[in-house]
N, C-alpha and C positions, 0 to 999 in steps of 0.2 A: 771201163764199163762195157759190158756185153748185153745185147738185147736181141730178141726175136719177136717178130710180129705174127700173130696167129689170126688169120682172117675168119670171120664167122662161117663162111661157106667152105672153108678147108677143113672143118672138124669132122670126125666121124659121125655117122648117123644110125639111128634105130627107129623103126616104125612098126609097131605090133598093133596098130589100130587104136587100142585103148591106151597105149603107152607110146610116147615119142620122146626122143632124146637126141641132143647133140653132144658129142664127147670130145672134150678138150685133149684127153690122153687115152692111150689104148685101154679099152674096157670091153668085156663080154666078146662079142664076135668081131668087134672092131680092133684091129692091130696094126700099128705103125711103129717099127722099131725106132724111129726118130721122135716118137712122142710117147715116151714111157713115164713121164712125170717131170716135175721141176723141183729137184731137191726133195724135201719131205713131203711136198704136194704130189699126190698120186692120182686123184680122181678130181674132176670138175665137170660134172654132168649138168647140162641145162635140159630139164625134163618136164613133161607134162603128163598128167594122169587123168583120164576121162571121168566123168561124173559116174558114180556108183561102182568105179573099179578100183583096183589096188593090188598090193602084194601080200601074199599070204605070209605066214610066220617063216622066217628064214634066219640063219645064224651069220654072225660076224665075230672076229676076235682080233685083238692087237691092232686096231685102227682107231683113230679119233674121227668120228663121222659127224658131219655138220650139215644141217638142212637150213637153208635160208628160203623162207616161204614168201612167194610174191601174191599168190591167188589161190582160192579154194579153202576147204576145211577138211583136213586129214584127221581121221580117227587113228591114233598111233598107240600101239600096245608094246611095251617092253619091260624091262627089269623094274621100272618105276610105276607100272600099271597102265591104265588106259587114260590118254589125254588127247587134247585137240591141238593141232598145229594150224593156225590161221595166218591170214595175211599180216605181214610185218612181224611175225615170230620167228625166232631162230632156236633150233635144237642142237645141243652137243651131246653126243654119246662117246664115252670112253669105253670101248668094247672089251679091252683087257683080256681076262681069261676066257671070255666068251659070252655073247648076249644074243638073244633071238628077239625079233620084233616083226610087226606087221603094220600096214598102212591101208587105210581105205578112204578114198575121196567121197565124202557124203554130201558134198554141195552140188548145186546145179551147174557149177562152172568148172572148167578145167582147173586142176591143181597145178600150178606153176611154181617151180622151185629150182635152186641150185643145190645139188648134192656134192659135198666137198669131202674127200678123204685125205687124212694127213697121218704120215707114220709118226708113231709116238716116240719119245725118248726114254720111256719107262715101260717095260713089257710086263704083261701078266698082272696088271693091277686089277682091283675089284671093280667090276663093271658099274657104271653109273650113267644116268641120263637126266639132263636138265633142260628146261625150255624157259625162254624169256621173251616177253613182248616189248616191242619198241614202238615209239611214236616217230613218225616221219620227221617231225621237227627235230628229233635228236641228231639227224644227219643232214639237215637242210643248211647249206652254206658252211658246213664244217665237217670234219671227220669224226665219226662215232666208232669206237672200238666195240665190236659185237662179241668177239671171242678173243681170249688171251691165254697166257700160260698159267698152269697150276701154280699157286702161291701168290698170285696177284689178288689180293683181298678186295680191291675196288671193282672187280668184275664179277658179274653173275654167272657167266659162262666160261669155263676154264677147261683147258685140255692139257695133256701131258705131251707138250712140245713148246719149244721157244718160238711160237708162232702167233700171228695176230691176223684177225679178219676184220676189216674196217669198211664202212660204207660212208659215202659222201654224195650229196646232190647240190650242183652248182649251177648258177644261172649263166645264161649266154654272155660271153664277153669276160667272164670271170678268169683271172689268173690264179693258179692254185699250186701249192707245193705239198708233197708228202715226204716226211722224214722217216727213215727207217728207225724202228724202235729198238732193235737188237742189232748191234754191229755184226757185220758179216752176213746178215739175211738178204735173201733176194726178194723181189717183188713180182708178184703175178697180178697185173691189173686187167680187170674185165669191164668193159663198157656195158652196163645193163641196158641203158638207153641213152641216145644222143650222139654227139659228135664232139671230139677234142683233138687238139694238135699236141704232139708229144715227140720231142727230138725230131722236128720237121716232118713227122709222119702224121697223117690223119687217121684216127680211129673212129669207127662207127659202131652202132648198136651190135653187141655181142662180138666185136672184135676184142682182141687181147694183145698184151704185150708183157713178155717175160723179161726181167731185168735183174742182172747180177753185177756185183761190184760197184754199185752206186749208193752212196749214203742218202740220197734224196732224189726226188723227181719233181720237175717243174712242168706244168702244162697249161694250155688255154682252152677254155670251153668255147668252141665255135657254135654250138647250139646248147640249150639246156642239157645237162648230162648228169646221169646217175651212175656211180661208179662203185665197184667192189674191188678192194685190194686185199690180196692174200699174201702175207709176209711170212716166209718160211726159211729155215736153214737150208742153204744150198749144199753145204758139205756135211754129211751125216757122220755121227760119232761111232759107227760100226754096230749100233743096235740092230740095224737090218742089213 
């Protein structure tokens, strides 16, 4: 097993006033040759958009783009029309041959979200965009798969990659395991809030750990903790 700890304050940063972000991997003007991604995971941005602000229409292609919304009310326009992305909603876009989209935070609060980009295992697909709403009870005391591979009919949100995004919220003192769903995949664990102990390391809010070569993880919640796990292939098949 190999692992790397990424402390919250070691990530890249952007501050444009109306838009602020912390970058887990090289993105935009932030470049670190040691942080170019984790297998198929190439972007994990922890961002906020000020009320009344947003991004004008812009293009993407051949990426699986996932938004995990924590706060705010985004008016989002893309290939599927205009819809709202609110707290506890998740959006998955398969950009494929090309998609344009725009976002506007119409709420009075900052729009807080994770932006996740994953390399696809199938190129130049027809673009699509799906949104699902979740109840926090879905991941309280257990893991809830938010996004999974195309072909899994049990999931609302699917992407063109053997990857899974799961969320779990566990109480202080809880011992918990996560088992890899696809043999050979790696795990990128992000602490949304709280504190946990993993492999004798303490991880705090917005700390992360990248793990490869492990079929499962076991950890203890030192405080109440809310966790996001992004499970992705760490060895790509040559598509990219």
